[in-house]
N, C-alpha and C positions, 0 to 999 in steps of 0.2 A: 579701379578694379582688382587689381590683385585681393588686398585687402577684404574686399568683397568675395572673391574664391574663396581665400582663406576662411571669413568668418563663417562661410557655407559649410565646407568640410569642417568645420569646427562641431558646427551644427549637425553632421548629417553622426558624426565620430559618436554623442551625445547623445543625441535618441537609435544609435545603434546598440551604443552598452547600455542605455537605459529599460532597452529590449528585452538582455539576459536575462535571462528566471533566477533569484537565485533560489532552490530547492529546499532549502537551511529555513527560509520565510515563509512557504508553502501550508506546513503545518506550525504553530505558535509551540515556541520552546514550552517544555515542563515545569522551568523555574517560573515562567510569565506570570505578570502578578496584573488585575485591575482589567483583565480584557473583556469587550464583551459580549454579553449574550453567547451572540452568533460563533464566536473567536473559541469561548470553549466549547462548544459544539463537535466544532470541528477537529481541537485536541482529542478529544475525550473518542471521539467516533478513529481517530488518529489510532487512540492508544486500547482502541475491543474490538471495532472488527477485524473478523479472525483471518479474510483473503488479503490483512496488511502485512499479519506475520508471517505466513507462505511466504509471502516475496521477500520477509527479509531473511528468512531462514534460508531461501534461494540462493540470495545473494552470498549470504554466509558461505555454503557450501560452493559457489562457482572459486570465491575465492583459495578456499581449504583447496580445490582442485588445481586452482592456480600453481598454488606453493608449490602439490606434488608438481606437477611438472617444470616446475626451476628445478625442481631437486631429482628430476629424473634421469640427466646425465648421472648418475651417481650407478644406476641400473645399468648403464654398461663396461665398468669396470669389474673385471672382476679376480677378485686376490684371491688366491691359492694354497697351499701350503700339504709337501709330502714329506713322509719322513719313512726309513728301512731300514730294516734291521738284515746283516746277513746272513748266510749259516754260519755257524759252528763249525769248527773241525773236526772232519768227518776220519772216524778211526779204525774205518775200512778201507779205505781210500786215502789211507793219509798220505802227505805227501817224503819225501826224498827229507831225511833231518836237513841238507845242509839249505833243501824251499823253502822261504820262511810266510809262503803266500797259501794259508791256511781259507780262502774263499769266502770271508767274512766282506761283505758292503756295504757296510750298517753307514745312511749318509740322513741329512735334512736340508730341503730345497723350498723354496719360495717358487714363485709363479703371478705375473699378473700379465691378462689379455683385456682387449679392450673392446666393446664391441663399433665400430666406426658405424653402420648404419646409424641403432641408436645411438650415440651423439650427435653424430648431424642434424640431428632428427629432434631434437632435444630441444632450439629454439623453437620452430615452428611448431610440435606441439605447446611449447612457453606462450608463444602468441594469440595461437588460439584459444586459451583457455583465456586469456585476460579481455578476450572479444566476449568470451562467456562472463565475463564480468562487468566489463559494461553493458551487457543487454539487460543483464540481471539489477543494475544502479537506472539505468535508463527504464526499465518495467517497475522499479519501483516509484523513480521521480513520479511515471504515469498515473497509478496508484495516489502517488500524493495532491495530484490534480484533480484527477476523480472523485476520490473521496471530500476536498473540499467545493466543490461543485455541487456535487448529490448535498452534501451535508444544509449548505445555504439554498440550493434552490430548494428543498426537503421544508427549510427553516422559511423560507418566507409564504410557500405558499399553504403554510401552515399561521402565519400570522394574515394574513389574507384570507383565508377562509373565515379566521376569526371577526375581525374587520367585518366582512361580509355578515356574520351573526348576527353582528350589534345593529348594522341596522335593520336585516330581518327582526331582532324582536320589540327594535319601535317600532318597527311597520305593524308587526300583527298585534303588540298593544292599542297603536292611533286605532289599526280596524277594529280592534274589542268591543273598545270602545264612542265608536261612530255606530258599530252594531250597535250595540244593547241602547241607543240614544233610539235610532232608525225602528227597534222594535217598543220602544215605548211612543214613539208619537204612534208608529202604527195600531196599536192597542190602543189610543189615546185619540183612533178616528183621523191623525195629522197629515199621516203622507200615506199613500196609497202602499199596493202590496208590491208592483214591481219593486219599488222604490227600498222598501222592508227587502228584499229578494237580495236585490244588488247590495245590500251593504252585507247582506249575509256573504255574498258569495265572496268579495273581498276577505270579508274578515275571516275565512277558511280559505282561499289561497295565501291569503300573510300566514297562517300558524301551519300550512305545507312549505312554505317558503323557509321559512323558521325551523322547520324540526331537519328537511332538509339538508341547511347549512351546519347544523348541530352535527349532522350525520359528515361530514367535508370535514369538522373542523376533528373529529374526535377520528376518521381516518387518517386526516394530516399528522394530526399527534404521533399515529402509531407507526407509521411511515418513516416517522424524523428518529421515533425512538429504537426500530428496527436497526438502523445504520450506528445512534448513536451506542448502542448497546446496555442503556437504561435508564430508566423512568428523567420524564423529563423532569416533572417536580427536584427530583435529587441535585438536577445542575443548575436549579433558578434556589 
């Protein structure tokens, strides 16, 4: 029983660890080789999509603000110096010869003041700035997940449209062959007009279906190229 409990605990720990997302692998690294086409598309989209760059700049901005907040304690210290030059001897009001005081007060002074309120709040500002960094990091991670999902979804829609177009093209070719045969049989009096008309309608519907999916393939390709930023032919 004890061994079973330990085994269950280890399995739970394993699956909990396995479910942790490694965001560094969501987007294939730039130095990756021999990638499948869909992974190349994900990487190119991450490199080219403008919103990704905006979020990267926001993360860098948050990191810089955090550095400023950590060093803001220096602003609570005020170092000052003072240099004063006294008066020279006043010839009209000169002291008696035995008095050595000539009214000169030349001197140099140094002072340091501390803003305790700013100093105590420095850690709070630094923690708040660190939270902004974390928010920027998680926003960037969310963008990675979105880009990967959107690229793969659009790529699959493109592949699906191509597959259906092939079926529609074959159906249109077969329907055209059947229509030509029905037309020939009708001209020779070997079939009725309704049979000929039915073949014609099947052929027309097949041509329309083919044209519809030709348009869907083109639109799916445009949607995919929108997010990767380059013509699909350049990737293949």
